[in-house]
GUKE-385506 format. One record per residue (C-alpha): residue in one letter; chain; x, y, z. Coordinates in steps of 0.1 Angstrom, whole numbers, plus 2048, in hexadecimal, padded with zeros to 3 digits. Layout:
<rs>
<r resn="a" chain="A" px="X" py="Y" pz="Z"/>
...
</rs>
This chain:
<rs>
<r resn="m" chain="A" px="21A" py="BDE" pz="F66"/>
<r resn="a" chain="A" px="232" py="BD9" pz="F46"/>
<r resn="v" chain="A" px="24E" py="BCD" pz="F5D"/>
<r resn="t" chain="A" px="236" py="BB6" pz="F6F"/>
<r resn="i" chain="A" px="22B" py="BA9" pz="F50"/>
<r resn="f" chain="A" px="24D" py="BA0" pz="F3F"/>
<r resn="s" chain="A" px="25A" py="B96" pz="F5F"/>
<r resn="v" chain="A" px="23F" py="B78" pz="F64"/>
<r resn="m" chain="A" px="244" py="B71" pz="F3D"/>
<r resn="v" chain="A" px="26C" py="B6F" pz="F43"/>
<r resn="v" chain="A" px="266" py="B57" pz="F60"/>
<r resn="l" chain="A" px="250" py="B43" pz="F51"/>
<r resn="l" chain="A" px="266" py="B3F" pz="F31"/>
<r resn="l" chain="A" px="285" py="B34" pz="F47"/>
<r resn="l" chain="A" px="26D" py="B19" pz="F5A"/>
<r resn="g" chain="A" px="26C" py="B0A" pz="F35"/>
<r resn="f" chain="A" px="246" py="B10" pz="F31"/>
<r resn="p" chain="A" px="23E" py="B10" pz="F0B"/>
<r resn="m" chain="A" px="23B" py="B35" pz="EFC"/>
<r resn="m" chain="A" px="215" py="B32" pz="EFC"/>
<r resn="i" chain="A" px="212" py="B31" pz="F20"/>
<r resn="p" chain="A" px="229" py="B52" pz="F2A"/>
<r resn="l" chain="A" px="213" py="B64" pz="F0F"/>
<r resn="i" chain="A" px="1F1" py="B58" pz="F1E"/>
<r resn="v" chain="A" px="1FC" py="B5E" pz="F43"/>
<r resn="g" chain="A" px="20B" py="B81" pz="F39"/>
<r resn="a" chain="A" px="1EB" py="B8C" pz="F28"/>
<r resn="f" chain="A" px="1D7" py="B81" pz="F46"/>
<r resn="v" chain="A" px="1EF" py="B94" pz="F5D"/>
<r resn="g" chain="A" px="1EB" py="BB4" pz="F49"/>
<r resn="f" chain="A" px="1CA" py="BAF" pz="F49"/>
<r resn="y" chain="A" px="1C4" py="BAD" pz="F6E"/>
<r resn="s" chain="A" px="1DA" py="BCA" pz="F75"/>
<r resn="l" chain="A" px="1C6" py="BDF" pz="F5B"/>
<r resn="f" chain="A" px="1A4" py="BD6" pz="F69"/>
<r resn="g" chain="A" px="1AB" py="BCF" pz="F8D"/>
<r resn="g" chain="A" px="19E" py="BAB" pz="F89"/>
<r resn="f" chain="A" px="18F" py="B94" pz="F6D"/>
<r resn="g" chain="A" px="16A" py="BA1" pz="F6D"/>
<r resn="q" chain="A" px="16D" py="BA9" pz="F4B"/>
<r resn="l" chain="A" px="17F" py="B89" pz="F43"/>
<r resn="e" chain="A" px="167" py="B85" pz="F22"/>
<r resn="t" chain="A" px="17A" py="BA0" pz="F0F"/>
<r resn="m" chain="A" px="19A" py="B8B" pz="F13"/>
<r resn="v" chain="A" px="187" py="B6E" pz="F04"/>
<r resn="q" chain="A" px="17A" py="B82" pz="EE7"/>
<r resn="q" chain="A" px="19E" py="B91" pz="EDF"/>
<r resn="m" chain="A" px="1AB" py="B6E" pz="EDF"/>
<r resn="m" chain="A" px="18E" py="B61" pz="EC8"/>
<r resn="a" chain="A" px="192" py="B81" pz="EB2"/>
<r resn="g" chain="A" px="1B6" py="B78" pz="EAC"/>
<r resn="v" chain="A" px="1B0" py="B56" pz="E9A"/>
<r resn="r" chain="A" px="18D" py="B60" pz="E86"/>
<r resn="p" chain="A" px="19F" py="B6D" pz="E66"/>
<r resn="a" chain="A" px="196" py="B54" pz="E4D"/>
<r resn="s" chain="A" px="1BB" py="B5B" pz="E3E"/>
<r resn="l" chain="A" px="1CB" py="B44" pz="E59"/>
<r resn="i" chain="A" px="1BB" py="B27" pz="E4B"/>
<r resn="a" chain="A" px="1D9" py="B28" pz="E32"/>
<r resn="v" chain="A" px="1F1" py="B1F" pz="E4E"/>
<r resn="p" chain="A" px="1E5" py="AFC" pz="E57"/>
<r resn="m" chain="A" px="1E1" py="AF5" pz="E33"/>
<r resn="f" chain="A" px="202" py="AFE" pz="E2A"/>
<r resn="i" chain="A" px="210" py="AEB" pz="E46"/>
<r resn="f" chain="A" px="1FE" py="ACE" pz="E3E"/>
<r resn="a" chain="A" px="209" py="ACE" pz="E1A"/>
<r resn="a" chain="A" px="22C" py="AD2" pz="E25"/>
<r resn="d" chain="A" px="22B" py="AB3" pz="E3C"/>
<r resn="i" chain="A" px="21E" py="A9E" pz="E20"/>
<r resn="m" chain="A" px="23C" py="AA9" pz="E07"/>
<r resn="t" chain="A" px="255" py="AA6" pz="E22"/>
<r resn="r" chain="A" px="249" py="A83" pz="E27"/>
<r resn="g" chain="A" px="243" py="A7C" pz="E01"/>
<r resn="q" chain="A" px="25C" py="A7E" pz="DE3"/>
<r resn="s" chain="A" px="258" py="AA2" pz="DDB"/>
<r resn="a" chain="A" px="273" py="AB1" pz="DED"/>
<r resn="g" chain="A" px="28C" py="A96" pz="DE1"/>
<r resn="r" chain="A" px="283" py="A9E" pz="DBB"/>
<r resn="l" chain="A" px="289" py="AC0" pz="DBE"/>
<r resn="i" chain="A" px="2A8" py="ABB" pz="DD0"/>
<r resn="d" chain="A" px="2B4" py="AA3" pz="DB1"/>
<r resn="m" chain="A" px="2AA" py="ABD" pz="D96"/>
<r resn="v" chain="A" px="2BE" py="ADA" pz="DA8"/>
<r resn="m" chain="A" px="2DD" py="AC2" pz="DAE"/>
<r resn="s" chain="A" px="2DC" py="AB6" pz="D89"/>
<r resn="f" chain="A" px="2E4" py="ADA" pz="D7B"/>
<r resn="v" chain="A" px="2FC" py="AE7" pz="D98"/>
<r resn="g" chain="A" px="308" py="ACC" pz="DA7"/>
<r resn="h" chain="A" px="328" py="AC7" pz="D93"/>
<r resn="m" chain="A" px="334" py="AEF" pz="D9B"/>
<r resn="k" chain="A" px="34C" py="AF5" pz="DB4"/>
<r resn="g" chain="A" px="333" py="AF9" pz="DD2"/>
<r resn="g" chain="A" px="319" py="AEF" pz="DC1"/>
<r resn="l" chain="A" px="30C" py="AD6" pz="DDA"/>
<r resn="a" chain="A" px="30A" py="AF3" pz="DF0"/>
<r resn="v" chain="A" px="2F9" py="B09" pz="DD8"/>
<r resn="a" chain="A" px="2E2" py="AEE" pz="DD1"/>
<r resn="t" chain="A" px="2D8" py="AED" pz="DF7"/>
<r resn="a" chain="A" px="2D0" py="B0D" pz="DFA"/>
<r resn="a" chain="A" px="2BB" py="B0E" pz="DD6"/>
<r resn="a" chain="A" px="2A7" py="AED" pz="DE1"/>
<r resn="c" chain="A" px="29F" py="B03" pz="E03"/>
<r resn="t" chain="A" px="293" py="B1C" pz="DED"/>
<r resn="m" chain="A" px="27F" py="B08" pz="DD8"/>
<r resn="f" chain="A" px="272" py="AF4" pz="DF3"/>
<r resn="g" chain="A" px="265" py="B13" pz="E05"/>
<r resn="a" chain="A" px="254" py="B1A" pz="DE7"/>
<r resn="v" chain="A" px="23D" py="AFE" pz="DED"/>
<r resn="s" chain="A" px="23D" py="AFC" pz="E13"/>
<r resn="g" chain="A" px="244" py="B1F" pz="E22"/>
<r resn="s" chain="A" px="250" py="B10" pz="E41"/>
<r resn="t" chain="A" px="273" py="B15" pz="E50"/>
<r resn="q" chain="A" px="274" py="AF4" pz="E65"/>
<r resn="a" chain="A" px="265" py="AE0" pz="E49"/>
<r resn="t" chain="A" px="27D" py="AE9" pz="E32"/>
<r resn="v" chain="A" px="299" py="AE2" pz="E4B"/>
<r resn="v" chain="A" px="28D" py="ABE" pz="E4F"/>
<r resn="a" chain="A" px="286" py="AB8" pz="E27"/>
<r resn="v" chain="A" px="2A4" py="AC5" pz="E19"/>
<r resn="g" chain="A" px="2BD" py="AC3" pz="E35"/>
<r resn="s" chain="A" px="2B8" py="A9D" pz="E3D"/>
<r resn="p" chain="A" px="2C1" py="A8F" pz="E17"/>
<r resn="l" chain="A" px="2DC" py="AAC" pz="E0F"/>
<r resn="r" chain="A" px="2EF" py="AAF" pz="E31"/>
<r resn="p" chain="A" px="2FF" py="A86" pz="E2C"/>
<r resn="r" chain="A" px="306" py="A90" pz="E08"/>
<r resn="m" chain="A" px="318" py="AB2" pz="E10"/>
<r resn="l" chain="A" px="32C" py="AA2" pz="E2C"/>
<r resn="k" chain="A" px="339" py="A86" pz="E17"/>
<r resn="a" chain="A" px="343" py="A9F" pz="DFC"/>
<r resn="g" chain="A" px="35A" py="AB0" pz="E16"/>
<r resn="y" chain="A" px="349" py="AD0" pz="E21"/>
<r resn="k" chain="A" px="34B" py="AD4" pz="E4A"/>
<r resn="d" chain="A" px="32C" py="ACD" pz="E5C"/>
<r resn="s" chain="A" px="32A" py="AEE" pz="E6E"/>
<r resn="f" chain="A" px="328" py="AFF" pz="E4A"/>
<r resn="v" chain="A" px="30E" py="AE4" pz="E3F"/>
<r resn="l" chain="A" px="2F8" py="AEB" pz="E61"/>
<r resn="a" chain="A" px="2FA" py="B10" pz="E5A"/>
<r resn="l" chain="A" px="2F0" py="B0E" pz="E36"/>
<r resn="i" chain="A" px="2D5" py="AFB" pz="E3E"/>
<r resn="v" chain="A" px="2C5" py="B10" pz="E5A"/>
<r resn="n" chain="A" px="2CB" py="B2F" pz="E4A"/>
<r resn="s" chain="A" px="2C3" py="B25" pz="E26"/>
<r resn="s" chain="A" px="2A1" py="B1B" pz="E37"/>
<r resn="d" chain="A" px="29A" py="B3E" pz="E3D"/>
<r resn="i" chain="A" px="294" py="B45" pz="E17"/>
<r resn="a" chain="A" px="275" py="B2E" pz="E1B"/>
<r resn="f" chain="A" px="267" py="B49" pz="E33"/>
<r resn="l" chain="A" px="26A" py="B62" pz="E18"/>
<r resn="i" chain="A" px="25F" py="B4D" pz="DFB"/>
<r resn="p" chain="A" px="23A" py="B49" pz="DF6"/>
<r resn="p" chain="A" px="228" py="B38" pz="E06"/>
<r resn="s" chain="A" px="237" py="B47" pz="E25"/>
<r resn="i" chain="A" px="221" py="B3F" pz="E46"/>
<r resn="g" chain="A" px="234" py="B5F" pz="E58"/>
<r resn="m" chain="A" px="225" py="B74" pz="E3C"/>
<r resn="i" chain="A" px="202" py="B66" pz="E40"/>
<r resn="i" chain="A" px="203" py="B6C" pz="E64"/>
<r resn="y" chain="A" px="211" py="B92" pz="E60"/>
<r resn="g" chain="A" px="1F9" py="B96" pz="E43"/>
<r resn="v" chain="A" px="1DC" py="B8E" pz="E5C"/>
<r resn="v" chain="A" px="1E8" py="BA1" pz="E7A"/>
<r resn="s" chain="A" px="1F0" py="BC2" pz="E64"/>
<r resn="n" chain="A" px="1D2" py="BBC" pz="E4C"/>
<r resn="t" chain="A" px="1E8" py="BBB" pz="E2F"/>
<r resn="s" chain="A" px="1E6" py="BAA" pz="E0F"/>
<r resn="i" chain="A" px="1F6" py="B8A" pz="E10"/>
<r resn="a" chain="A" px="1F8" py="B83" pz="DEC"/>
<r resn="e" chain="A" px="20A" py="BA4" pz="DE8"/>
<r resn="l" chain="A" px="221" py="B98" pz="E07"/>
<r resn="f" chain="A" px="228" py="B75" pz="DF4"/>
<r resn="i" chain="A" px="235" py="B86" pz="DD4"/>
<r resn="a" chain="A" px="249" py="BA2" pz="DEA"/>
<r resn="g" chain="A" px="25F" py="B86" pz="DF9"/>
<r resn="i" chain="A" px="26A" py="B77" pz="DD9"/>
<r resn="g" chain="A" px="283" py="B90" pz="DD3"/>
<r resn="p" chain="A" px="297" py="B8F" pz="DF5"/>
<r resn="g" chain="A" px="295" py="B6A" pz="DF5"/>
<r resn="l" chain="A" px="2A7" py="B68" pz="DD1"/>
<r resn="l" chain="A" px="2BF" py="B82" pz="DDD"/>
<r resn="i" chain="A" px="2C7" py="B6C" pz="DFC"/>
<r resn="l" chain="A" px="2CC" py="B4D" pz="DE6"/>
<r resn="a" chain="A" px="2E3" py="B5F" pz="DD1"/>
<r resn="l" chain="A" px="2F9" py="B69" pz="DEF"/>
<r resn="f" chain="A" px="2F9" py="B47" pz="DFE"/>
<r resn="s" chain="A" px="303" py="B3A" pz="DDC"/>
<r resn="v" chain="A" px="321" py="B50" pz="DD8"/>
<r resn="y" chain="A" px="32B" py="B49" pz="DFB"/>
<r resn="s" chain="A" px="328" py="B22" pz="DF5"/>
<r resn="v" chain="A" px="33F" py="B25" pz="DD8"/>
<r resn="i" chain="A" px="356" py="B3C" pz="DE9"/>
<r resn="y" chain="A" px="358" py="B22" pz="E08"/>
<r resn="a" chain="A" px="35D" py="B04" pz="DF1"/>
<r resn="y" chain="A" px="37C" py="B13" pz="DDD"/>
<r resn="r" chain="A" px="38A" py="B1C" pz="E00"/>
<r resn="h" chain="A" px="387" py="AFB" pz="E0D"/>
<r resn="n" chain="A" px="38F" py="AE9" pz="DED"/>
<r resn="v" chain="A" px="36E" py="AD6" pz="DED"/>
<r resn="p" chain="A" px="36F" py="ABD" pz="DD0"/>
<r resn="t" chain="A" px="350" py="AC0" pz="DB6"/>
<r resn="e" chain="A" px="33A" py="AA3" pz="DAD"/>
<r resn="e" chain="A" px="335" py="A94" pz="D89"/>
<r resn="k" chain="A" px="321" py="AA9" pz="D71"/>
<r resn="a" chain="A" px="2FE" py="A9D" pz="D69"/>
<r resn="t" chain="A" px="2FB" py="A94" pz="D47"/>
<r resn="w" chain="A" px="2DF" py="AA8" pz="D31"/>
<r resn="g" chain="A" px="2CA" py="A86" pz="D32"/>
<r resn="e" chain="A" px="2CB" py="A86" pz="D56"/>
<r resn="r" chain="A" px="2C1" py="AAB" pz="D59"/>
<r resn="f" chain="A" px="2A5" py="AA4" pz="D44"/>
<r resn="r" chain="A" px="298" py="A86" pz="D59"/>
<r resn="a" chain="A" px="29C" py="A99" pz="D78"/>
<r resn="v" chain="A" px="289" py="AB9" pz="D6E"/>
<r resn="r" chain="A" px="26F" py="A9E" pz="D60"/>
<r resn="q" chain="A" px="26C" py="A8F" pz="D82"/>
<r resn="a" chain="A" px="26A" py="AAF" pz="D94"/>
<r resn="l" chain="A" px="24E" py="ABF" pz="D7F"/>
<r resn="w" chain="A" px="234" py="AB1" pz="D95"/>
<r resn="p" chain="A" px="242" py="AC3" pz="DB3"/>
<r resn="l" chain="A" px="248" py="AE3" pz="DA1"/>
<r resn="g" chain="A" px="222" py="AE4" pz="D9E"/>
<r resn="f" chain="A" px="21F" py="AF2" pz="DC0"/>
<r resn="p" chain="A" px="232" py="B13" pz="DBA"/>
<r resn="a" chain="A" px="21C" py="B15" pz="D99"/>
<r resn="i" chain="A" px="1FB" py="B12" pz="DAE"/>
<r resn="i" chain="A" px="205" py="B29" pz="DC9"/>
<r resn="i" chain="A" px="215" py="B44" pz="DB2"/>
<r resn="g" chain="A" px="201" py="B3E" pz="D94"/>
<r resn="g" chain="A" px="1E0" py="B39" pz="DA4"/>
<r resn="i" chain="A" px="1DF" py="B56" pz="DBB"/>
<r resn="y" chain="A" px="1EE" py="B70" pz="DA4"/>
<r resn="g" chain="A" px="1DA" py="B63" pz="D87"/>
<r resn="g" chain="A" px="1BC" py="B68" pz="D9B"/>
<r resn="v" chain="A" px="1B1" py="B47" pz="D9F"/>
<r resn="f" chain="A" px="1B8" py="B3F" pz="DC2"/>
<r resn="s" chain="A" px="1BA" py="B57" pz="DE1"/>
<r resn="p" chain="A" px="1D8" py="B4B" pz="DF7"/>
<r resn="t" chain="A" px="1C2" py="B37" pz="E0F"/>
<r resn="e" chain="A" px="1B4" py="B27" pz="DF0"/>
<r resn="a" chain="A" px="1D6" py="B21" pz="DE3"/>
<r resn="a" chain="A" px="1DE" py="B10" pz="E03"/>
<r resn="a" chain="A" px="1C3" py="AF6" pz="E01"/>
<r resn="a" chain="A" px="1CB" py="AF1" pz="DDD"/>
<r resn="c" chain="A" px="1ED" py="AE8" pz="DE8"/>
<r resn="v" chain="A" px="1E0" py="AD0" pz="E02"/>
<r resn="l" chain="A" px="1CD" py="ABC" pz="DE6"/>
<r resn="y" chain="A" px="1EA" py="ABF" pz="DCC"/>
<r resn="a" chain="A" px="202" py="AAF" pz="DE8"/>
<r resn="i" chain="A" px="1EC" py="A94" pz="DEF"/>
<r resn="f" chain="A" px="1E5" py="A8B" pz="DCA"/>
<r resn="l" chain="A" px="20B" py="A8C" pz="DC4"/>
<r resn="e" chain="A" px="216" py="A75" pz="DE2"/>
<r resn="m" chain="A" px="1F8" py="A60" pz="DE1"/>
<r resn="i" chain="A" px="1F0" py="A58" pz="DBD"/>
<r resn="v" chain="A" px="20E" py="A64" pz="DA9"/>
<r resn="f" chain="A" px="22A" py="A5B" pz="DC0"/>
<r resn="r" chain="A" px="219" py="A40" pz="DD5"/>
<r resn="e" chain="A" px="230" py="A4A" pz="DF3"/>
<r resn="i" chain="A" px="212" py="A50" pz="E0D"/>
<r resn="d" chain="A" px="1F5" py="A3B" pz="E13"/>
<r resn="f" chain="A" px="1D5" py="A47" pz="E27"/>
<r resn="a" chain="A" px="1E5" py="A3E" pz="E49"/>
<r resn="g" chain="A" px="203" py="A55" pz="E40"/>
<r resn="i" chain="A" px="1EB" py="A72" pz="E35"/>
<r resn="y" chain="A" px="1D9" py="A69" pz="E59"/>
<r resn="e" chain="A" px="1F9" py="A6C" pz="E6C"/>
<r resn="t" chain="A" px="204" py="A8D" pz="E5B"/>
<r resn="a" chain="A" px="1E4" py="A9B" pz="E62"/>
<r resn="k" chain="A" px="1E7" py="A95" pz="E85"/>
<r resn="s" chain="A" px="20B" py="AA5" pz="E87"/>
<r resn="t" chain="A" px="1FC" py="AC2" pz="E72"/>
<r resn="g" chain="A" px="1DF" py="AC4" pz="E8B"/>
<r resn="l" chain="A" px="1F5" py="AC6" pz="EAA"/>
<r resn="i" chain="A" px="20B" py="AE2" pz="E9A"/>
<r resn="t" chain="A" px="1EB" py="AF5" pz="E8F"/>
<r resn="a" chain="A" px="1DF" py="AF5" pz="EB3"/>
<r resn="v" chain="A" px="1FF" py="B03" pz="EBF"/>
<r resn="v" chain="A" px="1FF" py="B1B" pz="EA5"/>
<r resn="f" chain="A" px="1DC" py="B2A" pz="EAC"/>
<r resn="i" chain="A" px="1DF" py="B2A" pz="ED0"/>
<r resn="l" chain="A" px="1FD" py="B3E" pz="ECC"/>
<r resn="v" chain="A" px="1EA" py="B55" pz="EB4"/>
<r resn="a" chain="A" px="1CE" py="B57" pz="ECD"/>
<r resn="a" chain="A" px="1E6" py="B5E" pz="EEB"/>
<r resn="g" chain="A" px="1F9" py="B77" pz="ED4"/>
<r resn="a" chain="A" px="1DB" py="B8C" pz="ECD"/>
<r resn="a" chain="A" px="1CF" py="B8D" pz="EEF"/>
<r resn="f" chain="A" px="1F0" py="B97" pz="EFB"/>
<r resn="s" chain="A" px="1F7" py="BB1" pz="EE0"/>
<r resn="w" chain="A" px="1D3" py="BC2" pz="EEC"/>
<r resn="v" chain="A" px="1E0" py="BC3" pz="F0F"/>
<r resn="i" chain="A" px="1FE" py="BD5" pz="F0C"/>
<r resn="s" chain="A" px="1ED" py="BEB" pz="EF1"/>
<r resn="f" chain="A" px="1D1" py="BF5" pz="F08"/>
<r resn="a" chain="A" px="1EB" py="BFA" pz="F22"/>
<r resn="q" chain="A" px="1FC" py="C12" pz="F0A"/>
<r resn="i" chain="A" px="21F" py="C00" pz="F13"/>
<r resn="p" chain="A" px="22A" py="BFE" pz="EED"/>
<r resn="q" chain="A" px="222" py="C26" pz="EE9"/>
<r resn="a" chain="A" px="238" py="C2B" pz="F08"/>
<r resn="v" chain="A" px="257" py="C17" pz="EFD"/>
<r resn="l" chain="A" px="256" py="C24" pz="ED9"/>
<r resn="t" chain="A" px="252" py="C49" pz="EE3"/>
<r resn="g" chain="A" px="273" py="C40" pz="EFD"/>
<r resn="i" chain="A" px="288" py="C38" pz="EDF"/>
<r resn="g" chain="A" px="27C" py="C55" pz="ECC"/>
<r resn="i" chain="A" px="26B" py="C42" pz="EAE"/>
<r resn="d" chain="A" px="254" py="C5F" pz="EA7"/>
<r resn="s" chain="A" px="26E" py="C74" pz="E9A"/>
<r resn="m" chain="A" px="27F" py="C59" pz="E84"/>
<r resn="g" chain="A" px="277" py="C57" pz="E5E"/>
<r resn="p" chain="A" px="26C" py="C37" pz="E4C"/>
<r resn="i" chain="A" px="293" py="C2C" pz="E49"/>
<r resn="g" chain="A" px="298" py="C30" pz="E71"/>
<r resn="v" chain="A" px="275" py="C20" pz="E77"/>
<r resn="l" chain="A" px="27D" py="C02" pz="E61"/>
<r resn="f" chain="A" px="29E" py="BFE" pz="E73"/>
<r resn="v" chain="A" px="28E" py="BFE" pz="E93"/>
<r resn="i" chain="A" px="274" py="BE5" pz="E88"/>
<r resn="s" chain="A" px="290" py="BD0" pz="E78"/>
<r resn="a" chain="A" px="2A1" py="BCE" pz="E98"/>
<r resn="a" chain="A" px="285" py="BC7" pz="EB1"/>
<r resn="f" chain="A" px="27C" py="BA9" pz="E9C"/>
<r resn="f" chain="A" px="29F" py="B9A" pz="E97"/>
<r resn="i" chain="A" px="2A3" py="B9D" pz="EBE"/>
<r resn="g" chain="A" px="282" py="B8E" pz="EC4"/>
<r resn="c" chain="A" px="283" py="B6F" pz="EAF"/>
<r resn="m" chain="A" px="2A5" py="B67" pz="EBD"/>
<r resn="f" chain="A" px="291" py="B60" pz="EDE"/>
<r resn="v" chain="A" px="26F" py="B5A" pz="ED8"/>
<r resn="d" chain="A" px="259" py="B48" pz="EBA"/>
<r resn="p" chain="A" px="256" py="B5B" pz="E9A"/>
<r resn="i" chain="A" px="230" py="B5A" pz="E9C"/>
<r resn="v" chain="A" px="22F" py="B69" pz="EBE"/>
<r resn="v" chain="A" px="249" py="B85" pz="EB6"/>
<r resn="i" chain="A" px="232" py="B8C" pz="E98"/>
<r resn="l" chain="A" px="213" py="B8D" pz="EAB"/>
<r resn="v" chain="A" px="21F" py="BA3" pz="EC7"/>
<r resn="f" chain="A" px="239" py="BBE" pz="EB4"/>
<r resn="v" chain="A" px="21F" py="BC2" pz="E95"/>
<r resn="p" chain="A" px="203" py="BD4" pz="EA9"/>
<r resn="i" chain="A" px="21C" py="BE6" pz="EB9"/>
<r resn="f" chain="A" px="22E" py="BF6" pz="E9E"/>
<r resn="a" chain="A" px="210" py="BF8" pz="E85"/>
<r resn="p" chain="A" px="208" py="C21" pz="E8F"/>
<r resn="v" chain="A" px="22D" py="C29" pz="E89"/>
<r resn="v" chain="A" px="22B" py="C1A" pz="E66"/>
<r resn="d" chain="A" px="20B" py="C2A" pz="E5F"/>
<r resn="s" chain="A" px="217" py="C4D" pz="E6B"/>
<r resn="v" chain="A" px="238" py="C4B" pz="E54"/>
<r resn="g" chain="A" px="226" py="C3F" pz="E36"/>
<r resn="l" chain="A" px="23A" py="C1D" pz="E34"/>
<r resn="d" chain="A" px="22D" py="C03" pz="E1A"/>
<r resn="p" chain="A" px="21D" py="BE5" pz="E30"/>
<r resn="v" chain="A" px="227" py="BCE" pz="E17"/>
<r resn="l" chain="A" px="24D" py="BDA" pz="E18"/>
<r resn="v" chain="A" px="24A" py="BD9" pz="E3E"/>
<r resn="g" chain="A" px="23D" py="BB6" pz="E3D"/>
<r resn="t" chain="A" px="25A" py="BAC" pz="E29"/>
<r resn="v" chain="A" px="271" py="BBB" pz="E3F"/>
<r resn="i" chain="A" px="261" py="BAC" pz="E5E"/>
<r resn="t" chain="A" px="261" py="B89" pz="E4F"/>
<r resn="l" chain="A" px="284" py="B88" pz="E45"/>
<r resn="q" chain="A" px="28F" py="B96" pz="E6B"/>
<r resn="v" chain="A" px="277" py="B7B" pz="E76"/>
<r resn="a" chain="A" px="28B" py="B62" pz="E60"/>
<r resn="i" chain="A" px="2AB" py="B6D" pz="E6A"/>
<r resn="g" chain="A" px="2A2" py="B6D" pz="E8F"/>
<r resn="s" chain="A" px="296" py="B49" pz="E8B"/>
<r resn="a" chain="A" px="2B7" py="B3B" pz="E80"/>
<r resn="t" chain="A" px="2CA" py="B53" pz="E99"/>
<r resn="p" chain="A" px="2D9" py="B48" pz="EBB"/>
<r resn="p" chain="A" px="2D2" py="B44" pz="ED7"/>
<r resn="f" chain="A" px="2B0" py="B37" pz="ED2"/>
<r resn="g" chain="A" px="2A4" py="B38" pz="EAE"/>
<r resn="c" chain="A" px="28D" py="B1D" pz="EA8"/>
<r resn="d" chain="A" px="29E" py="B12" pz="E88"/>
<r resn="i" chain="A" px="2BE" py="B09" pz="E9A"/>
<r resn="f" chain="A" px="2AA" py="AF2" pz="EB5"/>
<r resn="t" chain="A" px="296" py="AE1" pz="E95"/>
<r resn="a" chain="A" px="2BA" py="AD9" pz="E8A"/>
<r resn="i" chain="A" px="2C8" py="ACF" pz="EA9"/>
<r resn="a" chain="A" px="2AA" py="AB4" pz="EAA"/>
<r resn="v" chain="A" px="2AC" py="AA9" pz="E86"/>
<r resn="f" chain="A" px="2D3" py="AA6" pz="E82"/>
<r resn="k" chain="A" px="2D9" py="A9B" pz="EA6"/>
<r resn="r" chain="A" px="2F7" py="AB5" pz="EA8"/>
<r resn="p" chain="A" px="300" py="ACB" pz="EC8"/>
<r resn="y" chain="A" px="2F6" py="AEE" pz="ECB"/>
<r resn="m" chain="A" px="319" py="AFF" pz="EC5"/>
<r resn="e" chain="A" px="320" py="AEC" pz="EA6"/>
<r resn="v" chain="A" px="300" py="AF8" pz="E94"/>
<r resn="i" chain="A" px="303" py="B19" pz="E9B"/>
<r resn="r" chain="A" px="329" py="B1C" pz="E96"/>
<r resn="g" chain="A" px="328" py="B25" pz="E70"/>
<r resn="t" chain="A" px="30C" py="B3B" pz="E74"/>
<r resn="p" chain="A" px="31D" py="B5D" pz="E74"/>
<r resn="p" chain="A" px="322" py="B61" pz="E4E"/>
<r resn="f" chain="A" px="2FF" py="B59" pz="E46"/>
<r resn="i" chain="A" px="2F1" py="B70" pz="E60"/>
<r resn="i" chain="A" px="308" py="B8B" pz="E52"/>
<r resn="m" chain="A" px="2FA" py="B84" pz="E2F"/>
<r resn="l" chain="A" px="2D8" py="B84" pz="E3B"/>
<r resn="l" chain="A" px="2DB" py="BA4" pz="E4F"/>
<r resn="s" chain="A" px="2E9" py="BB5" pz="E2E"/>
<r resn="v" chain="A" px="2CB" py="BAD" pz="E1D"/>
<r resn="s" chain="A" px="2B7" py="BBC" pz="E35"/>
<r resn="v" chain="A" px="2C9" py="BDD" pz="E33"/>
<r resn="a" chain="A" px="2C8" py="BDA" pz="E0E"/>
<r resn="l" chain="A" px="2A4" py="BD6" pz="E11"/>
<r resn="i" chain="A" px="29E" py="BF4" pz="E25"/>
<r resn="f" chain="A" px="2B1" py="C0A" pz="E0E"/>
<r resn="f" chain="A" px="2A7" py="BFB" pz="DEF"/>
<r resn="p" chain="A" px="282" py="BF1" pz="DF5"/>
<r resn="q" chain="A" px="27F" py="BE8" pz="DD1"/>
<r resn="i" chain="A" px="28F" py="BC7" pz="DD6"/>
<r resn="a" chain="A" px="26F" py="BBE" pz="DE5"/>
<r resn="l" chain="A" px="253" py="BD5" pz="DD3"/>
<r resn="f" chain="A" px="25F" py="BD1" pz="DB3"/>
<r resn="l" chain="A" px="24E" py="BB0" pz="DAC"/>
<r resn="r" chain="A" px="22F" py="BBA" pz="DC1"/>
<r resn="d" chain="A" px="22C" py="BDC" pz="DAC"/>
<r resn="l" chain="A" px="231" py="BC9" pz="D8A"/>
<r resn="a" chain="A" px="215" py="BAD" pz="D94"/>
<r resn="f" chain="A" px="1FC" py="BC6" pz="DA4"/>
<r resn="a" chain="A" px="204" py="BE2" pz="D8D"/>
<r resn="k" chain="A" px="208" py="BFC" pz="DA7"/>
</rs>
């Protein structure tokens, strides 16, 4: 049965169907094989509805909506100008500023694709003009956007928290350490690249210009204050923080900056609605598919075949990392989380792994896979936004992928990279 399900899904993918269709068809093929027909089809519908029922999922469209509003407004530009005023004059400062801007925008959006658009669109022309090769620029933007998947609010962590019943607040703060470590590695590499290729520096900003840049960025910096301060100060739940971010984004862009009018908000809401519909269909289809393959005990057979039952915690983490990394090279990250997390959940429990650590490792692998050839979704976002060919976008990615994978290995052997801040915040 497993061969039939996956064969049907592969054929549908090769025929160009969107990922939701192979998932739904695969679930129905498995259901038919298990029960010899569709006589108990209501069970399938119940599983799909259960997948989208958790209230925490409301945070997903809220953060997407807030990110879309900020992308259309001035928030991203003001954050970029602030970072540039402090590091733009350094050797490799423009590249460091790009990575830092991706981190900061990730702290207000939680979306890798939104980060590619909001940060990449204004900074790529400046980096090209400064003398950076386009292959380096594209790779830096695509891979720095991965940090947005780790720095709260992370849409990937919300999905993982819902599927695994793990605290989203703890997941959010656990992603900060690995995200900052990745930023540090990318910054060091950017400086080395600038020295090797003799990239010229930009004019140093005066302290007056820096003060003005910080003052202009104070309003956008309210987003991480709302998200992190609100959640860990006990004011908001993650879902309530998402709603507060939407209200704050509308307040900034409509009233303070006067960049967006009611028509712009309406268009943004329509765009968010379309994206949300796709996400929730994927969540429902993924829940049904996971239930079918779990009921058929396909995951148990596969995991037993690779001997995961005899592995220790580190071995299990390496298997999980490899599965999610490879999966996201080919399939949408949300689908991979929905399908794989229930498969590995029993093993994670049996070896006593901290679910927050596992969630951080998974989120990092999902982020890396999203920017890794052949079919990482961030690659195709960059192709669409920057109008560059596929090979040019991926040419400069290997050094960044190596750095990201090195952080993954470090996180497995030194879990306090993620758990130190979590333990500090929650006094565990």
